[in-house]
Backbone as a ProteinNet text record, in pm:
[ID]
protein_1_A
[PRIMARY]
MDAYTIGQMAQMNRVTKKTLVIYHRMGLLVPEHVDPDTGYRYYTLSQCSTLDMIQQLKHVGLSLAQIKQIIDRRDVSYMHRLIVQQTGKLQRSIKALEFSLATARELSDTCELFMSGKRFCEVTLEYLPKRRILRFPVKPYQVQRRRSQDPQLSNWEKSLRDIKRQLLDEGFPAPLFRNVGCICSKESLAGRDFLCTGGFVFCPYAVEGRESFWEEGYCLTLTIDRTFDDEGNHMEYKHLSMLMDIADANGYAVRDDYYCEIIADTPAFLYSGRDMMLRLRLPVNVENPQSSPCYKST
[TERTIARY]
84.4	0	87.7	60.9	133.8	82.3	171.2	134.7	190.2	110.3	149.7	146.7	247.8	251.4	144.7	118.7	18.8	60.9	191	239.4	217.5	243.7	223.8	75.4	-8.1	-152.4	-204.9	-156	-199.2	-156.4	-32	19	-55.8	-86.1	-157.6	-296.5	-359.3	-498	-514.8	-400.2	-401.3	-481.7	-456	-511	-394.3	-421.7	-316	-311.3	-195.1	-182.2	-278.1	-298.1	-388.9	-530.3	-571.4	-704.7	-718.8	-618.4	-624.1	-625.6	-554.4	-556.2	-696.2	-762.5	-900.1	-993.6	-981.3	-1067	-1045.9	-922.4	-891.9	-959.9	-945.4	-1002.6	-1154.2	-1216.4	-1362.2	-1412.5	-1321.3	-1362.7	-1410.9	-1381.1	-1420.1	-1328.4	-1201.1	-1102.3	-992.6	-1008.8	-914	-800.7	-675.6	-563.2	-570.4	-520.7	-518.5	-433.1	-328	-239.5	-178	-170.8	-103	4.9	127.8	240.1	225.8	213.1	192.1	311.4	427.7	546.3	567.6	549.5	577.5	452.1	336.5	213.2	197.2	287.5	280.4	158	92.3	-27.1	10.9	-50.8	-26.9	-160.7	-168.6	-292	-267.7	-377.3	-370.2	-430.2	-393.7	-443.4	-595.1	-652.1	-797.3	-873.6	-808.3	-876	-893.9	-828.3	-843.6	-987.6	-1057.5	-1196.1	-1284.2	-1256.7	-1331.9	-1303.8	-1176.5	-1139.7	-1206	-1214.5	-1282.4	-1428.9	-1494.7	-1635.3	-1653.2	-1564.5	-1572.1	-1560.4	-1465.7	-1445.2	-1565.4	-1625.8	-1743.4	-1860.1	-1882.7	-1992.9	-1968	-1842.3	-1808.9	-1836.5	-1805.4	-1821.1	-1966.7	-2059.5	-2200.9	-2255.7	-2173	-2212.7	-2250.6	-2233.8	-2263.5	-2154	-2193.6	-2097	-2022	-1909.5	-1833.1	-1914.2	-1997.5	-2082.4	-2183.2	-2240.1	-2334.1	-2263.8	-2144	-2067.1	-2032.8	-2001.7	-1971.5	-2093	-2213.8	-2334.6	-2352.3	-2322.8	-2335.4	-2239	-2115.8	-2016	-2053.5	-2100.4	-2134.7	-2257.5	-2355.6	-2480.5	-2469.1	-2387.4	-2375.6	-2513.2	-2592.5	-2731.4	-2746.6	-2759.7	-2768.6	-2893.5	-3004.7	-3127.5	-3110.7	-3034.9	-3008.5	-2923.7	-2821.2	-2738.2	-2821.7	-2912.3	-2998.1	-3083.2	-3141.6	-3224.8	-3144.5	-3022.9	-2939.8	-2903.9	-2874.4	-2835.9	-2955.4	-3074.6	-3194.8	-3219.1	-3204.5	-3220.4	-3117.3	-2993	-2887.1	-2909.7	-2967.2	-2998.3	-3094.2	-3195.6	-3288.8	-3219.4	-3127.9	-3053.3	-2967.5	-2904.7	-2820.1	-2902.3	-3021.1	-3107.4	-3148.9	-3179	-3215.5	-3095.8	-2977.6	-2857	-2828.9	-2848.9	-2827.8	-2922	-3049.2	-3146.7	-3105.8	-3060.2	-3016.8	-2896.2	-2802.8	-2685.2	-2723.8	-2820.9	-2867.4	-2925.8	-3001.9	-3055.6	-2942.6	-2842.7	-2729.9	-2655	-2636.1	-2567.5	-2647.5	-2779	-2864.1	-2859.1	-2861.2	-2853.6	-2720.8	-2611.7	-2479.1	-2472.1	-2529.3	-2527.7	-2611.1	-2726.3	-2810.7	-2740.9	-2674.8	-2601.9	-2486.6	-2420.5	-2312.5	-2366.6	-2481.7	-2543.6	-2581.2	-2630.2	-2667.9	-2546.3	-2435	-2311.4	-2268.5	-2276.2	-2236.4	-2327.9	-2458.4	-2552.4	-2518	-2483.9	-2446.5	-2318.1	-2223	-2093	-2095	-2199.4	-2201.9	-2230.9	-2281.1	-2319.7	-2453.3	-2530.4	-2661.7	-2749.1	-2821.6	-2912.6	-3036.5	-3064.9	-3184.9	-3301.3	-3421.2	-3544	-3567.2	-3510.2	-3532	-3641.9	-3751.1	-3867.2	-3846.2	-3874.7	-3870.2	-3999.6	-4033.9	-4147.1	-4088.8	-4108.8	-4045.3	-4149.5	-4119.6	-4204.1	-4141.2	-4215.3	-4162.1	-4229.4	-4153.4	-4210.4	-4292.9	-4370.5	-4447.9	-4351.8	-4378.8	-4291.2	-4374.4	-4323.8	-4392.9	-4364.7	-4469.4	-4452.6	-4534.2	-4499.1	-4578.5	-4633.5	-4764.5	-4828.6	-4849.1	-4839.4	-4863.4	-4952.3	-5056.2	-5143.3	-5074.8	-5104	-5058.1	-5176.1	-5167.3	-5270.6	-5265.8	-5375.5	-5372.3	-5335.2	-5256.9	-5220.3	-5192.3	-5203.6	-5175.9	-5028.7	-4970.2	-4831.3	-4824.5	-4730	-4721.4	-4667.7	-4717.7	-4664.4	-4531.4	-4522.5	-4403.5	-4354.6	-4235.5	-4176.3	-4267.4	-4290.7	-4376.1	-4301.8	-4375.9	-4319	-4326	-4393.5	-4408.3	-4271.9	-4226.7	-4095.6	-4092.1	-4208.2	-4211.3	-4181	-4168	-4145	-4258.6	-4227.6	-4330.9	-4418.4	-4533.9	-4624.8	-4557.1	-4476.7	-4413.5	-4309.4	-4234.7	-4136.6	-4205.7	-4319.3	-4395.6	-4445.3	-4487.6	-4536.9	-4425.6	-4303.8	-4190.1	-4166.5	-4172.2	-4151.8	-4261.6	-4385.6	-4497.6	-4482.3	-4437	-4415.8	-4306.8	-4198.2	-4089.5	-4135.3	-4215.4	-4267.8	-4352.5	-4442.4	-4528.1	-4444.4	-4344.7	-4258.4	-4191.5	-4132.2	-4059.2	-4154.2	-4268.8	-4365.6	-4420.4	-4427.3	-4476.4	-4366.7	-4246.2	-4138.5	-4059.3	-4076.1	-3999	-3858.7	-3759.5	-3622.1	-3604.7	-3526.6	-3506.3	-3452.1	-3364.4	-3312.8	-3420.1	-3541	-3647.4	-3684.1	-3661.1	-3696.4	-3613.6	-3505.3	-3419.3	-3498.4	-3601.2	-3678.2	-3811.4	-3821.6	-3950	-3993.3	-4123.2	-4176	-4318.5	-4373.7	-4509.7	-4601.2	-4730.6	-4833.1	-4937.2	-4965.2	-5074.8	-5186.6	-5307.1	-5419.5	-5446.2	-5484.7	-5518.5	-5629.4	-5726.4	-5840.8	-5799.7	-5693.9	-5653.6	-5568.9	-5522	-5431.1	-5502.3	-5622	-5693.5	-5716	-5750.5	-5773.5	-5648.7	-5534.5	-5404.6	-5405	-5481.7	-5480.1	-5360.9	-5314	-5196.3	-5205.2	-5303.3	-5328.6	-5248.7	-5156.4	-5077.6	-5162.6	-5186.3	-5273.2	-5199.3	-5072	-4999.2	-4854.1	-4784.1	-4644.1	-4620.1	-4501.9	-4470.6	-4321.3	-4286.8	-4148.5	-4148.6	-4044.4	-4030.5	-3994.2	-4052.7	-4027.3	-3984.2	-3863.4	-3812.4	-3870	-3951.3	-4004.1	-4153.5	-4220.6	-4365.3	-4400.4	-4507.2	-4558.9	-4708.6	-4746.5	-4884.6	-4981	-5082.7	-5185.2	-5145.2	-5024.1	-4976.5	-4930.8	-4884.1	-4822.8	-4925.8	-4885.1	-4960.3	-4857.5	-4904	-4811.9	-4821.8	-4708.8	-4700.6	-4707.4	-4822.1	-4848	-4757.2	-4724.3	-4638.4	-4709.9	-4630.8	-4686.9	-4597.3	-4643.2	-4565.1	-4581.5	-4471.3	-4470.9	-4393.5	-4445.1	-4365.6	-4277.5	-4148.1	-4052.7	-3953.5	-3917.3	-3804.1	-3743.2	-3618.3	-3545.3	-3508.6	-3532.9	-3494.6	-3395.6	-3311.7	-3204.8	-3211.7	-3328.7	-3346.2	-3493.9	-3523.5	-3662.5	-3726.4	-3651.2	-3703.7	-3604.6	-3658.4	-3569.4	-3534.2	-3459.5	-3412	-3525.4	-3639.8	-3754.8	-3846.2	-3808.3	-3890.1	-4001.6	-4004.8	-4106.4	-4074.6	-4177.5	-4161.7	-4138.2	-4021.3	-3982.9	-4070.1	-4113.6	-4198.6	-4331	-4392.3	-4518.8	-4499.1	-4392.5	-4365.1	-4350.7	-4275.9	-4247.9	-4359.1	-4433.6	-4551.7	-4653.4	-4666.5	-4754.1	-4706.1	-4574.3	-4518.7	-4549.8	-4539.4	-4572.2	-4720.1	-4805.8	-4948.1	-4971.1	-4898.9	-4912.2	-4870.1	-4760.8	-4712.4	-4813.9	-4870.7	-4971.7	-5092.5	-5137.5	-5253.6	-5224	-5104.5	-5069.2	-5058.4	-5022.4	-5003.5	-5119.7	-5223	-5339.4	-5317.5	-5224.9	-5200.6	-5297.7	-5369.5	-5460.5	-5385	-5400.4	-5339	-5409	-5332.2	-5394.1	-5386.2	-5309.2	-5293.1	-5244.8	-5226.7	-5173.7	-5032.7	-4996.2	-4861	-4769.1	-4646.9	-4548	-4424.6	-4370.3	-4245.5	-4148.3	-4035.3	-3935.3	-3825.7	-3785.4	-3667.8	-3545	-3463.3	-3341.9	-3226.7	-3216	-3110.7	-3161.2	-3144.4	-3180.6	-3079.8	-2963.5	-2854.8	-2764.5	-2706.6	-2615.6	-2496.8	-2466.9	-2353.3	-2375.4	-2501.9	-2532	-2569.1	-2541.4	-2574.5	-2465.7	-2473.4	-2378.7	-2441.3	-2397.4	-2445.7	-2598.3	-2659.1	-2804.3	-2881.3	-2813.3	-2880.8	-2907.5	-3030.2	-3061.5	-3138.6	-3192.3	-3266	-3280.9	-3269.2	-3292.1	-3418.9	-3513.6	-3642.7	-3665.2	-3734.1	-3773.4	-3925.5	-3978.5	-4122.3	-4170.2	-4278.1	-4332.1	-4483.7	-4528.5	-4670.6	-4715.5	-4790.7	-4837.1	-4939.1	-4916.1	-5005.5	-5032.8	-5144.8	-5177	-5135	-5056.7	-5002.3	-5030	-5089.3	-5120.6	-4998.1	-4918.7	-4799.9	-4677.1	-4625.7	-4516.1	-4390.8	-4358.5	-4236.2	-4238.5	-4357.4	-4367.5	-4351.3	-4348.2	-4336.7	-4194	-4177.8	-4042	-3972.2	-4049.2	-3991.5	-3959.7	-3991.1	-3978.9	-3836.8	-3823.3	-3694.3	-3707.5	-3630.4	-3637.1	-3567.2	-3612.2	-3553.3	-3487.6
-119.6	0	124.4	214.2	340.4	432	496.5	589.6	727.1	828.6	965.5	1048.2	1125.2	1213.3	1321.3	1391.3	1497.8	1607	1631.9	1732.1	1689.6	1562.7	1511.5	1509.4	1468.3	1465.4	1606.5	1700.9	1839.6	1891.9	1863.2	1912.2	1850.6	1721.8	1655.2	1713.6	1756.6	1801	1951.9	2023.7	2169.4	2222.7	2163.4	2214.1	2234.8	2295.7	2317	2201.3	2185.3	2083.4	2114	2244.4	2282.9	2234	2241.1	2193.3	2045	1967.7	1823.2	1793.4	1871.8	1854.1	1879	1985.6	2015.7	1902.7	1853.7	1743.9	1619.3	1595.6	1481.2	1497.1	1614.3	1638.2	1628.1	1666.7	1660	1523.5	1435.9	1304.4	1301.3	1406.9	1411.1	1325.5	1333.1	1256.7	1212	1091	1035.1	965.2	999.3	934.2	781.6	716.7	570.3	518.6	594.2	551.5	673.3	668.1	771.2	702.9	743.7	683.4	715.8	614.5	639	707.5	692	751.3	896.3	922.3	1057.3	1141.3	1075.6	1148.4	1183.9	1138.2	1167.8	1100.5	1173	1122.4	1072.3	958.4	900.8	868.1	901.7	883.7	790	733	651.3	728.6	683.5	750.6	741.6	631.1	613.6	715.4	777.1	876.3	1010.1	1026.5	1151.5	1172.6	1063	1077.5	1134	1095.9	1152.7	1301.8	1337.3	1478.1	1556.4	1495.1	1558.9	1587.7	1490.8	1507	1619.8	1623.2	1728.8	1865.5	1878.2	2007	2045.2	1947.6	1976.1	2023.7	1956.4	1993.8	2129.7	2158.4	2291.3	2398.3	2364.3	2460.5	2501.9	2410.9	2446.1	2512.4	2525.5	2601.9	2522.3	2390	2311.5	2333.1	2331.4	2348.6	2218.2	2228.9	2108.4	2016.2	2073.1	1990.8	1911.8	1975.2	1904.5	1795.7	1826.9	1727.8	1609.5	1636.8	1528.2	1437.3	1495.4	1414.6	1326.6	1382.1	1304.5	1185.8	1211	1104.2	998.3	1042	946.7	863.8	925.8	855.9	763.1	801	721.8	697.4	804.8	798.1	899.8	850.9	939.3	1026.2	972.9	1051.2	1169.3	1150.3	1260.7	1367.4	1324.2	1419.4	1495.7	1425.2	1489.6	1598.4	1572.1	1672.1	1797.6	1778.7	1893.7	1975.5	1905.6	1976.5	2051.3	1993	2061.9	2188.8	2178.2	2295.6	2402.7	2359	2454.1	2517.3	2440.6	2495.2	2612.9	2599.5	2709.2	2831.8	2810.5	2922.2	2991.5	2911.6	2968.8	3050.6	3000.4	3074.1	3208.2	3208.8	3335.3	3430.1	3373.9	3456.7	3515.5	3434.7	3483.1	3598.5	3584.6	3690.5	3818.4	3804	3921.3	3987.3	3906.2	3961.6	4029.1	3972.1	4034.7	4172	4184.8	4315	4412	4361.9	4447.7	4493.3	4400.9	4435.6	4537.7	4517.8	4611.6	4750.4	4754.4	4882.3	4950.7	4873	4929.6	4986.6	4916.5	4964.8	5091.6	5095.8	5215	5335.5	5313.1	5422.9	5469.5	5374.1	5409.6	5491.1	5447.5	5522.3	5663.3	5675.3	5806.5	5897.6	5843.5	5921.9	5967.7	5877.1	5912.2	6019.3	6011.7	6112	6249.3	6254	6380.4	6435.7	6347.2	6391.5	6420.5	6377.7	6388.6	6528.4	6614.2	6747	6747.3	6640.9	6631.5	6748.8	6801.6	6912.5	6860	6917.7	6881.4	6968.3	6928.6	7002.3	7005.9	6910.3	6900.7	6798	6842.6	6755.9	6668.6	6538.7	6446.3	6366.3	6322.8	6232.8	6095.6	6000.5	5869.7	5759.2	5651	5531.6	5437.9	5407.2	5326.3	5190.1	5085.4	4950.4	4928.5	4822.5	4781.2	4740.6	4788.5	4756.2	4710.4	4611.7	4556.9	4645.1	4682.5	4764.5	4707.2	4747.9	4721.9	4855.6	4864.2	4986.8	4981.8	5098.3	5109	5230.3	5213.5	5328.3	5425.4	5552.8	5654.6	5746.1	5817.9	5915.9	6023.8	6043.3	6138.2	6280.2	6344.9	6483.8	6551.1	6682.2	6758.2	6796.9	6785.7	6828.4	6978.7	7020	7160.7	7248.2	7372.4	7469.6	7527.5	7547.3	7612.2	7536.5	7570.2	7507	7526.6	7418.6	7424.7	7489.2	7567.2	7627.7	7533.6	7421.8	7324.3	7265.1	7274.4	7219.1	7067.1	7005	6860.1	6811.2	6681.8	6623.7	6658.9	6674.8	6700.5	6577.5	6597.9	6485.5	6372.5	6409.5	6305.4	6229.6	6299.8	6230.8	6133.4	6175.1	6085.5	5964.9	5992	5883.1	5784.8	5836.8	5749.1	5651.3	5701.3	5612.4	5506.8	5549.7	5456	5350	5392.1	5296.6	5196.5	5246.4	5156.9	5057.4	5104.9	5014.5	4905	4943.6	4844.4	4745.7	4796.8	4712.1	4603.7	4645.3	4550.3	4459.5	4514.2	4431.7	4319.7	4344.1	4240.2	4142.6	4162.5	4067.5	4091	4207	4236.9	4284.1	4257.4	4297.4	4448.4	4496.8	4641	4710.9	4647.3	4717.4	4764.1	4706	4751.3	4897	4942.5	5079.2	5180.8	5133.8	5221.4	5289.2	5223.3	5274	5334.6	5382.1	5432.5	5556.2	5573.9	5690.6	5718.3	5829.3	5866.4	5859.5	5848.4	5840.8	5948.6	6030	6126.7	6077.7	6080.2	6025.1	6104	6031.3	6092.8	6196.2	6165.7	6253.2	6390.6	6394	6520.4	6605.8	6548.1	6622.3	6731	6702.5	6798.1	6929.9	6922.5	7044	7099.8	7040.2	7081.2	7073.2	6978.2	6956.9	6872.9	6786.6	6702.3	6629.6	6542.9	6469.7	6339.9	6328.5	6205.5	6104.2	5990.3	5888.1	5759.3	5750.8	5627.9	5637.3	5531.5	5519.9	5388.4	5371.6	5247.9	5220.2	5095.4	5056	4963	4966.2	4870.5	4734.7	4630.2	4494.3	4406.7	4346.9	4271.1	4130.6	4087.2	3950.7	3951.3	3844.5	3834.4	3805.5	3869.5	3845.2	3818.7	3693.2	3654.1	3727.2	3788.7	3855.5	3990.8	4037.6	4163	4266.1	4219.7	4310.2	4385.4	4499.2	4570.3	4617.9	4690.8	4726.1	4874.3	4926	5056.5	5024.7	5055.9	5012.2	5083.8	5012.8	5069.8	5182	5272	5381.7	5503.8	5611	5734	5812.1	5875.9	5960.3	6088.4	6199.9	6321.5	6308.6	6320.7	6291	6403.8	6431.1	6519	6483.1	6522.8	6495.8	6628.3	6637.1	6755.7	6716.2	6810.4	6776.2	6854	6906.8	6972.1	6973.9	6992.1	6990.5	7127.1	7231	7367.8	7459	7563.9	7662.3	7768.8	7870.5	7971.6	8053.8	8058.3	8133.2	8046.9	7921.6	7832.9	7763.5	7774	7704.3	7555.1	7474.5	7329.8	7288.4	7232.3	7203.2	7095.7	6998.4	6894.6	6955.4	7037.5	7101.9	7189.4	7267.6	7359.2	7284.9	7175.1	7106.2	7009.5	6958.7	6880.7	6972.3	7094.3	7192.3	7219.2	7226.4	7249.8	7132.7	7009.9	6893.4	6896.6	6935.8	6945.6	7052.3	7164.5	7271.3	7220.9	7144.5	7090.4	6991.9	6907.6	6812.2	6885.4	6988.5	7064.6	7134.6	7194	7269.8	7180.7	7054	6962.5	6866.2	6880.4	6794.3	6652.5	6632.1	6498.6	6474.4	6365.2	6329.5	6249.5	6289.1	6212.8	6078.4	5970.3	5837.9	5759.1	5804.8	5726	5816.4	5757.6	5831.9	5882.3	5989.4	6045.7	5973.2	5944.4	5876.9	5965.3	5968.9	6041	5946.5	5919.5	5827.9	5906.6	5858.9	5914.2	5846.3	5923	5867.9	5871.5	5978.6	5990	6075.8	6025.7	6100.7	6062.5	6124.5	6085.3	6203.6	6214	6323.8	6333.5	6226.2	6229.6	6329.9	6367.6	6457.6	6598.1	6627.2	6758.3	6858.7	6912	7015.4	7099.7	7222.8	7315.5	7322.9	7319.6	7332.8	7206.6	7096.9	6971.4	6894.2	6848.8	6770.9	6643.9	6632.5	6513.1	6514.7	6399.5	6390.8	6309.6	6369	6307	6296.8	6190.8	6175.6	6178.1	6277.9	6297.2	6233.2	6156.1	6090	6109.1	6171.8	6194.3	6110.3	6002.1	5916.6	5989.6	5987.4	6058.3	5972.4	5999.9	5941	6039.2	5990.1	6075.7	6011.4	6087.6	6032.7	6028.8	6133	6139	6176.2	6081.2	6113.3	6165.5	6113.9	6155.6	6303.4	6360.9	6502.2	6594.7	6538.6	6619.7	6673.3	6800.2	6854	6788.8	6720.6	6654.7	6508.3	6459.2	6315.6	6266.2	6152.5	6088.5	5944	5904.1	5765.4	5677.1	5550.4	5454.9	5341.2
0	0	0	-95.7	-99.9	8.4	78.7	185.8	152.5	182.1	152.5	281.2	301.7	417.6	403.3	511.9	507.5	409.2	400.4	305.5	162.4	133.7	-1.7	-38.6	59	34.9	8.1	83.4	64.7	-71.5	-110	-238.2	-355.6	-347.5	-456.2	-478.5	-370.8	-378.3	-367.1	-367	-362.3	-243	-126.3	-0.8	95.3	208.1	306.9	405.9	470.3	574.5	690.6	717.8	825	796.6	669.3	631	660.4	625.9	650.9	800.8	878.9	1024.2	1078.9	1029.6	1072.3	1033.5	910.5	865.7	950.9	991.3	1076.6	1212.1	1272.9	1405.6	1405.8	1293.6	1285.3	1243	1201.9	1156.5	1013.4	939.1	798.5	712.3	738.6	661.2	758.1	807	904.1	829.5	859.6	789.9	801.3	699.3	701	816.4	848.4	956.8	1023.9	1157.3	1235.7	1318.4	1297.3	1369.7	1518.6	1604.2	1746.9	1813.9	1756.9	1818.3	1775.8	1646.6	1594.9	1575.4	1564.9	1536.5	1390.2	1306.9	1164.5	1103.4	1014.3	946.3	808.4	769.6	638	572.5	443.6	368.1	251.1	199.8	79.1	-38	-157.6	-277.4	-288.1	-240.6	-250.2	-166.2	-67.4	16.4	-54.6	-168.4	-243.3	-288.3	-317.9	-363.3	-252.2	-127.5	-15.1	-2.5	-19.5	-14.2	-128.3	-246.2	-358.4	-324.1	-262.3	-226.4	-124.5	-26.3	75.3	9.7	-83.2	-150.2	-236.4	-302.9	-384.5	-299	-186.6	-98.8	-33.9	-2.8	49.7	-55.9	-180.6	-289.5	-308.3	-284.5	-298.6	-173.3	-70	47.7	170.1	166.7	286.3	390.7	517.3	626.1	650.7	719.7	752.6	842.9	930.6	1016.9	933.8	831.6	744.1	665.3	617.6	541.8	631.3	757.1	852.6	868	874.1	884.1	761	643.5	519.3	521.3	562	564.7	667.4	784.4	890.2	855.3	794.2	765.5	645.7	549.2	425.7	365.2	360.7	313.4	200.6	78.4	-36.9	-29.7	20.3	28.9	123.8	232.4	324.9	256.4	183.6	111.1	8.8	-57.1	-157.6	-94.1	23.6	90.6	123.5	173.9	207.8	83.5	-25.5	-148.1	-207.1	-201.4	-249.9	-168.2	-35.5	49.9	14.9	-6.2	-39.1	-175.8	-268.7	-400.9	-389.4	-304.5	-281.7	-224.6	-130.2	-71.6	-176.6	-262.1	-366.6	-465.4	-500.1	-592.6	-533.5	-402.9	-338.4	-333.5	-310.6	-308.2	-445.7	-550	-687	-717	-677.2	-702.4	-629.8	-503.9	-427.5	-493.8	-543.6	-611	-742.4	-813	-937.6	-910.2	-800.9	-763.2	-730.2	-656.4	-620	-744.9	-839.9	-964	-1044	-1050.9	-1124.7	-1060.2	-926.7	-857.2	-883.7	-880.6	-907	-1048.4	-1145.2	-1283.4	-1297.8	-1231.3	-1238.9	-1176.9	-1063	-999.2	-1088	-1152.8	-1245	-1361.9	-1416.1	-1526.2	-1482.5	-1358.8	-1307.3	-1297.5	-1247.4	-1239.4	-1379.2	-1476.2	-1612.2	-1670.6	-1637.2	-1685.9	-1629.2	-1501.4	-1440.2	-1501	-1530.8	-1581.3	-1730.5	-1799.5	-1945	-1995.3	-1906.8	-1951.8	-2023.2	-2006.6	-2073.1	-2031.7	-2125.8	-2097.9	-2027.2	-1912	-1839.6	-1888	-1850.3	-1885.4	-2036.1	-2108.8	-2253.3	-2279.9	-2337.7	-2358.4	-2481.2	-2466.4	-2579.3	-2583.8	-2703.6	-2723.1	-2753.1	-2662.5	-2673.9	-2669.7	-2742.3	-2734.3	-2632.4	-2528.4	-2419.3	-2416	-2387.3	-2383.1	-2257	-2260	-2143	-2031.9	-1909.7	-1797.2	-1678	-1607.9	-1491.3	-1369.3	-1298.6	-1180.1	-1064	-944.9	-825.1	-778.5	-762.8	-716.7	-565.4	-503.3	-360	-334.1	-255	-225.7	-130.1	-146.8	-52.4	-21.5	86.4	116.8	10.5	-65.8	-178.7	-134.5	-217.2	-191.9	-325.8	-327.4	-448.6	-454.2	-572.7	-591.3	-566.4	-483.1	-443.4	-557.3	-559.9	-655.4	-607.7	-474.7	-419.4	-297.4	-254	-136.1	-14.8	56.4	173.6	290	371.1	489.8	610.7	591.2	699.7	732.8	859.7	894.6	892.1	890.1	886	744	730.5	598.7	504.7	376.7	277.2	262	198.8	176.3	100.7	-0.8	-80.3	0.7	86.8	170.4	264.6	318.7	405.2	325.1	201.6	116.7	83.6	60.2	31.2	145.3	268.3	383.3	388.3	356.4	358.8	250.2	131.6	22.8	60.2	118.7	157.6	263.1	359.2	461.4	398.3	306.5	240.5	160.2	90.3	7.7	91.7	203	288.2	365.1	409	482.2	395.4	264.4	172.7	132	183.7	158.7	32.2	-32.2	-151.5	-112.5	-197.2	-164.1	-164.1	-68.9	-51.9	-176.3	-258.1	-376.5	-474.5	-470.7	-560.1	-532.2	-409.5	-373.7	-450.3	-510.1	-589.9	-702	-753.4	-868.3	-827.7	-705.8	-657.8	-736	-747.8	-816.7	-772.8	-819.3	-782.6	-903.8	-876.7	-979.9	-953.8	-1055.2	-1049	-1139.4	-1088.6	-1163.4	-1290.9	-1393	-1521.7	-1505.2	-1418	-1400.2	-1346.3	-1263.9	-1202.4	-1295.7	-1406.5	-1493.5	-1572.5	-1617.4	-1702.1	-1630.1	-1501.2	-1424.6	-1360.4	-1391.4	-1335	-1182	-1127.4	-982.5	-939.8	-1031.3	-1009.2	-874.3	-865.1	-741.3	-740.4	-647.1	-631.9	-556.9	-619.9	-561.3	-526.7	-561.9	-531.5	-567.8	-536.8	-573.8	-644.6	-699.2	-770.6	-764.1	-787.9	-812.9	-932.5	-1010.4	-1120.1	-1061.6	-1118	-1068.8	-1186.3	-1180	-1294.3	-1309	-1213.1	-1221.2	-1190.9	-1233.5	-1216.5	-1071.1	-1022.7	-888.1	-902.7	-893.3	-919.1	-826.4	-885.4	-808.1	-752.2	-783.2	-721.9	-824.8	-938	-1033.5	-1116.6	-1167.2	-1269.9	-1371.7	-1472.5	-1580.1	-1615.9	-1652.5	-1717.1	-1866.4	-1925.3	-2062	-2162.1	-2270.1	-2373.1	-2447.4	-2503	-2579.3	-2572	-2635.7	-2638.7	-2509.1	-2469.3	-2350.4	-2379.8	-2330.6	-2323.6	-2199.5	-2220.3	-2114.4	-2097.8	-1971.8	-1946	-1811.9	-1793.3	-1670	-1604.5	-1474.9	-1399.5	-1291.2	-1248.7	-1155.5	-1024.8	-992.6	-863.5	-828.4	-700.2	-654.9	-662.9	-627.2	-629.3	-700.8	-766.5	-826.2	-722.8	-763	-669	-608.1	-676.5	-625.5	-538.9	-519.9	-437.6	-511.3	-644.5	-722.6	-729.2	-718.2	-723.3	-868.4	-896.6	-1034.4	-1098.4	-1019.8	-1078.4	-1122.4	-1037.2	-1073.7	-1197.1	-1196.4	-1307.2	-1439	-1437.9	-1563.8	-1604.1	-1507.7	-1544.5	-1611.2	-1561.6	-1627	-1768.9	-1786.7	-1919.8	-2013.3	-1962.2	-2043.9	-2084.7	-1992.3	-2025.3	-2131.2	-2121.3	-2221.5	-2360.1	-2365.7	-2493.4	-2550.7	-2462.5	-2508.2	-2565.8	-2495.3	-2542.4	-2675.6	-2684.7	-2805.7	-2928.1	-2908.4	-3021.3	-3040.6	-2958.9	-2973.9	-2926.4	-2833	-2778	-2663.1	-2668.2	-2559.9	-2453.7	-2329.2	-2219.5	-2211.1	-2216.7	-2223.9	-2093.8	-1996.3	-1873.6	-1761.4	-1643.7	-1529.8	-1559.8	-1493	-1502.6	-1403.8	-1449.7	-1366.4	-1351.7	-1230.1	-1206.1	-1136.6	-1200.7	-1144.9	-1073.9	-956.7	-891.4	-951.8	-1020.5	-1081.2	-982.4	-906	-804.9	-691.1	-570.2	-450.6	-343.2	-347.4	-259.4	-231.2	-111	-80.1	-175.6	-245.7	-339.5	-451.8	-478.7	-589.1	-540.7	-415.3	-361.3	-396.8	-514.6	-554	-664	-674.7	-778.3	-781.8	-665.1	-658.6	-687.5	-716.2	-747.3	-618.7	-602.1	-483.1	-514.5	-633.7	-673.4	-825.2	-885.8	-1029.7	-1053	-1123	-1149.9	-1299.1	-1339.5	-1478.8	-1486.1	-1554	-1565.9	-1695.8	-1687.4	-1806.1	-1810.9	-1919.2	-1940.7	-2059.9	-2038.1	-2148.2	-2235.8	-2366.1	-2458.3	-2581.1	-2645.5	-2775.1	-2884.2	-2980.4	-3085.7	-3220.5	-3313.9	-3445.7	-3536.2	-3538.6	-3624.1	-3540	-3464.9	-3372	-3441	-3561.7	-3630	-3667.7	-3676.1	-3712	-3592.1	-3473.4	-3352.4	-3339.2	-3301.8	-3280.2	-3160.5	-3076.9	-2958.2	-2984.5	-3103.5	-3130.9	-3113.4	-3045.5	-3027.5	-3070	-3170.1	-3216.5	-3116.3	-3107.9	-3013.7	-3089.1
[MASK]
++++++++++++++++++++++++++++++++++++++++++++++++++++++++++++++++++++++++++++++++++++++++++++++++++++++++++++++++++++++++++++++++++++++++++++++++++++++++++++++++++++++++++++++++++++++++++++++++++++++++++++++++++++++++++++++++++++++++++++++++++++++++++++++++++++++++++++++++++++++++++++++++++++++++++

């Protein structure tokens, strides 16, 4: 029988001697022979397959204690149950990482938009695809014309906290809040009351019985990079009024609720009067979009 020292066994399998010592102490991989006088450990080549299995199970995320149970039980059905459970954990971890990656990309895009010198408050007519959203009710309030003198949080700030609470209470992942926005009812737009009746977040996956959709179609769109101007006028109210004026002047019928997305709301962008970046979208019906001076091809 060929015998290999702990150093040779470690080198063959690209692990450390310390790892093999731990496995020995836990009973995961007991050397074929231990010299009673020197304490030296000796392994056989056939034990490499056990070490391979341990490494594979570790790679999928099982703990050494779980692996010890698998080795002790020698029950394939037990190992299968543990791996199925771990598969579910891995899938949830992947989904969480995908959200984190998407958030990182969106933040990167936002930084690039700020650095690009893009002109804000430029109205475009764009065709937007159908998008899945989650709606959340809020206590209705009218979009303010001017900065509120109330020292407390504004209605929208209070609504944001309420939307976030609902989102998390329903078990949705926190990164979805990155795409939060407000909804003004179609009915309130004609009279320029601009009544906010709810909030929304974009959702990349189906949620049975919970999801709704932002229907595809043309939208008058613009991006603003501050909440109030130097005179204290509310920029969202001002520019939503402008979008309504453009729709009226061109004969565009408002076809759905108005949506406002928060693109950036972070202290990192607090400079040169910028405190929040919002994207305003007014859904409209347009007969000849290519003839519009605001038309933007996609």
